[in-house]
N, C-alpha and C positions, 0 to 999 in steps of 0.2 A: 950460456949454453944455447947454441942454435940448433934447432931441429927442423928438418924439412917436413913440410906438411903437404900431403897430397889431398886435395879437396875431393869432396863427394862427386862433383861433376866429372873429374878426371877418371876416378876408378870406376864409376858407373859407365862412362863412355867406353873404357877399355873392356869391361865385362860384357857390355852389349855387343861390341865388335867381335869379341871372342865367340859368343853364343851364335851370332849371325854367321861367322866363318865356319863353325862346326856344323851348323844345320845346313848350310849351303853345300858343304862337302858331302854330307850324307845324302842329300837330295840328288846331287850330281852322280854319286856312286850308284844309287838305286836306279836312276834313269838310264845310266850306261849299261847296267846289267840287264835291265828289261829290254832295251833296244837291241843288244847283242843277241839275246834269246829270240827275239822276234825276227831278226834278220836270219839267224841260223835256221829257224823253223821254216821260214819262207823259202830259203834256198833249198832245203830238203824237199819241200813240196814241189818246187819247180824241177828239181832233178828227177824226182819220181814221175812227174808228169811227162817229161821229155823221154824218159826211159820207157814208159808205158806206150807212148805214141810210136816210138821207134820200134818196139816189139810188135805192135800191130802192123806197121809198115813192112817189117821183115816177114811176118807171117803172110801178109797179103802177097808180097813178092814171091815167096816160096810157093804159095798156092797157084800162082800164075806160072810157076816154073822159071822165074827170072831172078832168083836169089844169087846173082853173080856178084863179082867184085865191084862192077860199075854201079849196080843198084845199091849195094851196101855203102859204097862211097857217097852216093847221093843222099841216102838216108842219114848217114853220119854227119854230112855237111849241113843238111837241113835242120837236124836236131842239135847240132854242135856237141856231138858225143863221140867217144871212141867205142866202136862196136867190135865184139868178138862173138862169132857164131860157132856153137859146138853141136855135135851130133849127140845122140842118146848115150853113146859110150864115153863121152867126155873128150873126144878128139876135136881139136879146132878145125873147122872146115872153111872158115872165112873170117876176115877182119877188115876193118876200115877205121881210120882215125882222122879227125879234123887236122891234127898236127901234120900228118902225111900229105893232106890236101894242101895245106899252107906251104909246105916245103916243095911240093911238086910244081907249084906255080912259079914262074920266073919273075 
């Protein structure tokens, strides 16, 4: 009767490789989740900052009496945003978009 014998060296090696693979997968998964959250948070901060600066620029242009389409378009292009300007009743009185700027250029 012949019986195959797997030595301690072999099954210890396989067990070590399995533990290393599982721990590596867990570390990579955790790092991926943390980096995604960090990128998402930073993108939100940048978007809020751009929106705040654009709102200040629009308010300054309105105070000077120059909140026309050309100034909105310049602000939209400078901040890389799509802007929509509404009055106090909720009626849109102006808009500008970086996509329209890109399409308008030949």
